[in-house]
C-alpha positions in Angstrom: 11.4 -17.8 -1.5 11.4 -16.2 -4.9 12.2 -18.6 -7.8 14.3 -17.7 -10.8 12.2 -16.5 -13.7 11.9 -18.5 -17.0 13.8 -15.9 -18.9 17.1 -14.1 -18.4 16.7 -10.3 -17.9 19.0 -8.1 -20.0 22.1 -6.7 -18.3 21.2 -3.6 -16.3 17.6 -4.6 -15.8 16.0 -2.2 -13.3 13.3 -2.7 -10.6 11.6 0.7 -10.5 9.1 0.2 -7.6 10.3 -1.2 -4.3 9.4 -0.3 -0.7 11.5 -1.0 2.4 9.8 -1.2 5.8 11.9 -0.8 9.0 12.2 1.3 12.1 14.0 4.5 10.8 10.7 6.2 9.9 7.6 6.8 12.0 4.3 5.3 10.9 1.5 7.8 10.4 -1.6 7.6 12.6 -3.8 7.9 9.5 -2.3 4.8 7.7 -4.6 2.2 6.2 -2.3 -0.7 7.0 0.6 -1.7 9.2 3.4 -3.3 7.3 5.5 -6.3 8.3 9.2 -5.5 8.5 10.8 -5.9 5.1 14.5 -5.3 5.2 16.9 -4.1 2.6 18.8 -7.3 2.8 15.6 -9.3 2.1 15.0 -7.2 -1.0 18.6 -7.8 -2.3 18.0 -11.5 -1.9 14.8 -11.3 -4.0 16.5 -9.1 -6.6 19.4 -11.6 -7.0 17.0 -14.5 -7.3 15.2 -13.0 -10.3 18.2 -11.4 -11.8 17.3 -7.8 -11.6 19.5 -4.9 -10.4 18.5 -2.8 -7.4 17.5 0.6 -8.3 14.4 2.6 -7.2 13.1 2.7 -3.6 9.6 4.3 -3.4 8.3 6.0 -0.2 5.3 4.1 1.1 2.2 5.9 2.3 2.4 4.6 5.8 5.4 6.9 6.5 3.9 10.0 5.1 6.6 12.6 4.6 9.1 10.9 6.9 11.5 9.6 4.2 14.3 8.4 6.5 13.8 4.7 5.9 13.7 5.1 2.1 16.8 7.3 2.1 18.6 4.9 4.4 18.1 2.1 1.9 19.3 4.4 -1.0 22.4 5.3 1.0 23.2 1.6 1.5 22.7 0.9 -2.2 25.0 3.8 -3.3 25.0 5.4 -6.7 23.1 2.5 -8.3 19.9 3.5 -6.4 17.4 6.3 -6.6 14.5 7.4 -4.4 11.0 8.6 -5.0 10.0 10.5 -1.9 6.9 12.1 -0.4 6.9 15.8 0.3 4.4 18.5 1.3 3.0 20.6 -1.6 4.7 23.7 -0.3 8.1 22.0 0.1 11.0 24.5 0.0 14.0 24.6 -2.4 16.5 23.8 0.4 14.6 20.6 1.3 14.4 19.5 -2.3 18.1 20.2 -2.7 18.8 18.0 0.4 16.7 15.2 -0.9 18.2 15.5 -4.4 21.7 15.1 -2.9 20.5 11.9 -1.3 19.3 10.3 -4.5 15.7 11.5 -4.8 14.5 12.1 -8.4 10.7 12.1 -8.0 7.9 12.9 -5.6 5.0 10.6 -5.0 1.4 11.7 -4.4 -1.0 9.1 -3.1 -4.7 9.8 -3.7 -5.9 6.2 -3.1 -4.9 5.6 0.5 -4.6 7.8 3.5 -1.2 9.5 4.1 0.2 12.7 5.6 1.1 14.1 2.1 -1.2 16.9 0.9 -2.3 16.6 -2.7 -4.0 19.9 -3.3 -2.5 22.3 -5.8 -0.2 19.9 -7.6 0.7 22.6 -10.0 2.6 24.4 -7.3 4.5 21.2 -6.3 5.2 20.4 -9.9 6.8 23.8 -10.5 9.1 23.2 -7.5 10.1 19.8 -8.7 10.8 21.1 -12.2 13.8 23.0 -11.0 15.5 19.8 -10.1 14.4 17.7 -13.1 12.2 15.5 -11.0 8.9 13.8 -11.9 5.6 13.5 -10.1 4.5 9.9 -9.4 0.8 9.4 -9.0 -0.9 6.5 -7.1 -4.4 7.1 -8.5 -7.2 5.3 -10.3 -6.9 7.0 -13.8 -10.6 6.1 -14.4 -11.6 8.5 -11.6 -9.5 11.5 -12.8 -11.7 13.9 -14.8 -10.1 15.3 -17.9 -6.9 13.2 -17.4 -5.1 14.7 -20.4 -5.7 18.3 -19.3 -4.7 17.4 -15.8 -1.3 16.1 -17.0 -0.8 18.9 -19.4 -1.2 21.5 -16.6 1.8 20.1 -14.7 5.3 21.3 -15.3 7.0 17.9 -14.9 6.6 14.4 -16.3 3.9 12.4 -14.6 4.4 8.7 -13.8 1.4 6.6 -13.0 1.8 3.6 -10.7 0.5 0.1 -11.2 -0.7 0.3 -14.9 -2.9 3.4 -13.9 -4.6 1.5 -11.1 -7.9 1.2 -13.0 -9.6 -2.2 -12.5 -8.8 -4.5 -15.4 -12.5 -5.2 -15.7 -13.0 -1.7 -17.1 -11.5 -2.8 -20.4 -9.1 -1.0 -22.7 -11.9 1.0 -24.3 -12.8 2.8 -21.1 -12.4 6.6 -21.5 -9.9 6.9 -18.7 -7.7 4.2 -20.1 -8.0 5.7 -23.6 -6.9 9.0 -22.2 -3.9 7.3 -20.6 -3.0 5.7 -23.9 -3.1 9.1 -25.6 -0.7 10.5 -23.1 1.6 7.6 -23.6 1.5 7.9 -27.4 2.4 11.6 -27.2 5.2 10.9 -24.6 3.5 13.2 -22.0 3.3 10.5 -19.2 4.9 7.4 -18.0 3.4 4.2 -16.6 4.8 1.6 -14.3 4.1 -2.0 -15.4 3.7 -3.1 -11.8 1.1 -4.3 -9.3 -1.0 -6.3 -11.8 -2.5 -8.1 -8.8 -3.9 -4.8 -7.6 -6.2 -4.4 -10.6 -7.0 -8.0 -11.5 -10.1 -10.0 -10.7 -8.1 -13.2 -10.6 -6.4 -14.7 -7.5 -3.2 -16.0 -9.1 -0.8 -15.2 -12.0 -0.7 -14.8 -14.9 -3.6 -12.4 -14.3 -4.8 -12.8 -17.9 -7.4 -10.0 -17.5 -4.5 -7.5 -17.1 -2.6 -8.5 -20.2 -4.8 -6.6 -22.7 -4.1 -3.3 -20.9 -0.4 -4.0 -20.5 -0.1 -4.9 -24.2 -2.0 -1.8 -25.2 0.4 0.4 -23.2 3.4 -1.3 -24.9 1.8 -0.8 -28.3 1.1 2.8 -27.6 4.7 3.7 -26.7 7.3 1.3 -25.2 9.6 4.3 -24.6 7.4 5.5 -21.7 7.1 2.4 -19.6 9.2 1.0 -16.7 8.8 -2.1 -14.6 8.5 -2.6 -10.9 8.3 -5.6 -8.7 6.1 -3.8 -6.0 8.1 -5.8 -3.4 7.2 -6.6 -0.6 3.6 -6.6 -1.9 2.0 -4.8 1.0 -1.8 -4.5 1.4 -2.5 -7.3 -1.0 -6.1 -7.9 -2.4 -5.1 -11.4 -3.5 -2.7 -14.1 -2.3 0.9 -13.0 -2.5 2.5 -14.4 -5.7 6.0 -15.6 -6.2 8.3 -12.8 -7.5 9.5 -15.1 -10.3 5.9 -15.5 -11.5 5.4 -11.8 -11.6 8.6 -11.2 -13.6 7.6 -13.9 -16.1 4.5 -11.8 -17.0 6.8 -9.1 -18.7 8.0 -10.9 -21.8 4.5 -11.6 -22.9 3.5 -8.0 -22.3 6.5 -6.6 -24.0 6.2 -8.7 -27.1 9.9 -8.7 -28.2 13.4 -8.3 -26.8 13.8 -4.7 -28.0 10.8 -3.6 -26.0 11.9 -5.6 -23.0 15.3 -3.9 -23.0 13.6 -0.5 -23.2 11.3 -1.2 -20.3 13.9 -2.7 -18.1 17.1 -0.8 -19.0 16.9 2.2 -21.3 13.8 3.9 -20.0 14.8 3.8 -16.3 18.1 5.4 -17.3 16.2 8.3 -18.8 13.5 8.7 -16.1 15.7 8.4 -13.0 18.9 10.1 -14.4 21.2 7.1 -14.1 24.5 6.8 -15.8 24.6 3.9 -18.0 24.2 0.8 -15.9 27.4 -1.0 -14.8 28.5 -2.7 -11.7 26.5 -2.0 -8.6 28.0 -0.8 -5.4 25.6 -2.2 -2.8 26.9 -1.8 0.7 
């Protein structure tokens, strides 16, 4: 039962990280959790409660490369939606073309939890994605990636890091991995999703004050390379599931001002996902 947030989102505000769990896709045998059904209709109800437009459905690890459930949701949403899918590193051009036509604009690589997606030789995958103007989305702990700047520079596409880089908040902003991420953001060479604060906090409930210094540092580094995501329906939670209104209310404090808030929620998603300027949605 999400509550309305304490602030009004700007027109065209975008949720850039949602998963939908249903029966269209097959669960992998190597998954680390079994999700509860979370329907597209339930997501729309949450979205309307907090005042954010539906936009980006992200393929969850439990389905591996079976993107049918994700693409089904995008098809229901129409042109106001995009997908981030999971593909094999040797994916062919015809398959990418098919996915692109169905709204995919990025490929996700999960190196934290088990999935069917292979993660070796990301340079090969990145070259294939570059032909379609896609990005590579990484679910990884940036504190555990050696030579993070060189790693990103070697890829032929923009790199988007999930969940504030997924490094524990206890590391502090001065940690070398976080400093490397900040350099990438300053130079515009990577993007970060301001999502999943509860995945890196040491606190059980919002406002997750230990995450705020990292979020503010990312905004200070470059608000033009940040997007926001609800991470709905909050699968595999390390802490009690928060209210979505409480999560959304973290963002104004992190953003600092209305101009940054509009960049994070509206303008940056338009650029990253290739949307037309936001207007009326056409949710089926």
